[in-house]
N, C-alpha and C positions, 0 to 999 in steps of 0.2 A: 627249218634250218637246212634242209637238203636243196632248197632252191634260192635262198637268199644269203649272200655272203656275209651280210651284216650279223646274221644270226649263227650261221655255221662257222664262219671264220674264228670268232673267239673260242668255240669249242675245239676246233682243230689245234689252235695254239695252246690252249689250256692242257689239253690231253696228249700233246706232242704226237699228233697224227702225221705221219710222213705220206706225201702224195707222189705218185709217178705214173707215167703213161705205161700201160701193160697191154701191148698188142693194140687192139682197137678200143680198149677200155682204159679205165683209170684204176689204180690200186691204191687203197688206204692201208697203212700199216701202223698199228699201235704196239705197245709193249707185249700184248697178248693175242692180238687178232690181225689177220689179213683178210681184206674184203675187196671185192671189185665192184665197178659201176660204170655206167655210161658217161658221167660227169664227175669231176673231182669231189664236188659236194656230196653227191649221192654216195660214192665210194667211202668217204670220210665218215659219213653219218651211218652208214651200215656198220662200219668198223666200230664207231662209238657205241652203238646200240648193242652189238654183239659183245663187246667187251664188258658191258655193264649188265646185260640181261641174258646172255648166252646165245647160242646159235639158233635156237627155236624159240619164237616169241609167239604167243597166243594173242590175237587182236580181238577184242570184244565185237560182237556183231553190230552194236550201234555205231562203231567207228569205221565199219567197212562200207 
């Protein structure tokens, strides 16, 4: 979803994530989180994950 608008776009709409340019980056804002990223989709998906799972997420070794 952080690279394909057809996947990330519906999440952005459903979760009401606002996007704006923030300096050299993008900023995604949800009801509870604000996250930045180099592209609008990355910023929005970081915001989505943080709002659902918290700021610290452990990734299993097999996914790294």
